[in-house]
N, C-alpha and C positions, 0 to 999 in steps of 0.2 A: 504493500500500500504506500502511496505517496501522499504527503500532506496536500499538495496542490498539483493539479494537472491543467496546463494551459494549452488549449486546442487552437492552433494557429499562432504559434509562439514566434512572432515577428518583431516589428519595431517597438510596439508597446509591450508585448508579452515578455520579451527578453529583459527589458527594463524592470517590469513588474517582478519577474522571477528573481532577478538579481536583488531587488529590494527585499523580497520575502525571505530569500535564502540568507541574507545578511542578518536577519532577525531570528534565524533558527529553523525555518521551515524547509522541508525537503520538496524540491520542485522538479516536475517532469514537464518538458516542453515538447509539443507534438507538431511535427511538420512532415510533409510528404516528400520533399526533395533532399538530395544529398547536401546541397548548399545550405538549406535551411537547418538541417541537422548539425552540420558543422558549426554554424553560427551559434546554435544552442550550446553545443559542447564547449565552444571557445569561451562562452560566458560563464562556464562552470556549472551549468545546469545539466540534468539528465535528459539526453535526447531520446525520443521515441518516434518511430516512423508511423504515421497514420494520416488518413485523408478523410476529412469530415464528410465529404460527399460519397464515401464508400463505407456503408455501415459495417461490412465484414471486417474492415481494417480497424474498427474501433473496439472490437471484442477483446483485444489484447491490452488495451489501456489499463493501467493500474487503478484500483479503487482509490478514491481521494476524498478528503474532507471538503475541499473546495475545487470546483471546476470553473475555469474562465474560458469563455468562448470568444476569442479575439481574432478569428480568421478574417481575412480581408479579400475583397474582390478587386482591389486596386482600382484602376481607372476603367476596368472592363464594364460591359453593358449590363442591362437589367436581367438578361437570361442567366449570365454567370452569377450575378448577385442572388438570384432566386436559388440556384443550386447550392451556393455557399451559405447565405444568411438564413434561408428558410429550410431547405432540405438538410444542410449540414448541421444546423442548430437542432432541428428536430431529431435527426439521427443520434446526435450526442445526448440529448435529453432522454430519448428512448433507451439508449444503451445503459445509461446510469440508473434510470428508473427501475429497470428490471433486476438489478443486482441485490444480493442479500444485504450488502452494506451500501446504502445510498449516500450521496454527498449531503453535507449540511447546507450547502448553497451553491448555486450556479450564477455566474455573472456574465451578462451579455453586453458587449461594447457596441453601442449604437452611435448615432451622429445627430448633431443639432440640425442637420439637413431636413429632418422630419417636420420641423416647424413651418417650412415654407416661407412665404412672404408676409411680413407684418408691418411693412411700410416704415421700417426703422424703429418701431416700438420695442420696448423692453419685454422679453419673454422669460418665463420660468416654468417650473414643473406643472403649474396650474393652467398654463396657456394651451388651448386646444391645438393639436398638431394639424398641419395642412400641407402634407407633402405635395410637391408640384411636378415631380418627375417620376418615371417608372421605377428608378432605382430607390428614390427616397420612399416611395410607396412600399417597396419590398422591406426597407429598413423598419418602417412602421409596423408592418405585419410581423416581422421578426421580434420586435419588442413585445407584441401581444403573445407570441408563442413562448417567449422566455418567461414572462410572468405567469403564463398558464402552467408552467412546470410545477407550481405548488399543488396542482391537482394530482400530480404523480408523486407527491410527497417530498419534493425538493423546493426549498425556498429559493427565490430568485431576486436579483438586483439588476436593473438596467442602468448603465452609465452612458449618458448622452454626451459625447465629446464634441467640443468646439474644434476649430482648426488646429491640428497637431503640428508642432514644430519642435526643433531641437537639433542635435548633431546630425549632419548630413541631410537635414530637411529644413534649413532656414530659408531657402529659396530667395537669397539676397538679390540676385540679378533681376528678378521679376520687379522688385521695387526700386532698385538703384538705376536701372536702365529705362524703365517705363515703356510705353505710357501706362499710367496707373488709372484704372477706372474708378470713379467715385463709389462710395458705399462704406459699409462698416466691416471691420475685421473683429471676429470673435475667436480668441486663441487660447490654447493651453499648452504649456511646455510638456514634453514627454515625461519628465521627472514627476510632474504633478498629475498627469493622466494616469500613470502607473501608481503613483503614491496615493491617489484618492481611492483606488480599488483596494490597495493594501490596507488603508486605514478603515474603510467601511467593513472589510472582512474581519480584521484583527480586533476592532472595537465593537463588533456585532451591531452595526448600524444599517439602516435602510433595507431591512428584509421586505421582500415583495413590494419594493418601491422603485421609482425611477429618480435618478439624481442627475441634474445637469452639471457637467464638469467643464468650467471655463475659468479664466482668471478674473481679476477684479475690474478690468478696464476694457470694455469694448472700445475700439478706436476707429476714428475716421481714417480711411485708407490714405487719403492725401496727406493728412497730418502725420501718419506713421511713416510714409515714404519720405517725406521731407526731414523728419527727425532722424531716420536711418541714414539718409544721404549726408546730413550734417555730421553725424557721428563717424561715418566712414570716410569723410573727406571727399565726397562726390558732389557734383552739382545737383540741384533739385531736379527730379525727373519730370518729364512731360506728363500732363494730366489730360483726362478726357471724361466727359459726362456719360451717364448711362445712355442718353439719347445718341451721342456720338458713337458709342460702342455698338449700339443696336443697329446703326446704319450700315454695318458690314453685312452685305447680302449673302455671304457665305456661311453665316451662323445657322446652326440647326435650331429647331424649335426648342429642344431641350436646353441648348446653350442660352437661348434668349430668356427662357424662364429662370435659369440660374442667375443670369446677370440682373434680372429684375428683382430678385429676392433680397430683401433687406430686413434685418432684425438686430437687436442688441440683446445679448444673453446675460442673465443674472446668475451668480453663484451663491446667492443668499442662503439657499437650503444647505449646500455643502458646507458653507461657513458655519451655519447654525449647528450642523451636526458635529462641528469641532475640528474639521480639517484645517491644518495650517500649511499654506503654500510655500514651496521652495522659491517659486518665481511668481509673486503676486501680480506682476504686470510684465509686459514686453520689455520694459526698461531693464529689468533684471535678467529676463530670459534670453535677450539678445546680446548680453554683455560679452560672452565668450566669442560669439561670431564677429562682433564689431572689433574686438581686440585682435582677432586673427587677421581681419582685413587691414587693420591699421599697421600690422606687421608684414604686409605684403602678400598674404595668401589670396588665391583666386576665390572670389565670392562663390563660385559654383562648386568649390571643393570644401567649403566649410561645413 
């Protein structure tokens, strides 16, 4: 038996596993590729080959106190998202629900994309979700499936992540070079995305609940881009309005809906539950990246 099994142990999963292992938990990371398994092993976690979309491959997973479903469909389309987020999650729940020793909790990592467009208004866990794309519809369905695991005797928590950033995912060139389209950025550093899950589990918080995970300060994209440029010693990037961006005739309908989506995310619930952020805002979270650029590193390699 493993204390923790992380299905889809990638960018967030490895960070979460590392944090949990540092506090004494035994962690098994599940990936299907050799490259993924090597990354898990390199982090000092126990690698285990498995594919969430193949239920037969899940039968060999160890029993666990906590199961985290952090598999990602990446930038692929809705069909792949359905296989991973809906089928894969359900297969994982089914596998563990039929065991003589069931997990104490399963955590599903979702996205604030399920909120859809709220015209720049503040959203929290009480705000009705209004997914606007096929992929975010899938994410919303997956949230419901995760919380339904309680019907199988497994308590669940849904963590709704804002835009993830951190090592190898700062995307500096996007903002330093521009043009930057207006709107809001809702962000959370990888350390806090993982840290919030570790906290909610170890402190026995948010059972059968959804928690929005973002930092303290949604920020205007133009403000953020100018701040970043100043810190990195770059000229302020070019700007464009939503209308100017939508004038691009090559945009798909999905891309247009995404560009029109605007909201500001609140972390009041997570704060009230007692979580303390390592990076409360982007000013702290981007410090290491800015310092690297100031010392001559390529922004795309930070």
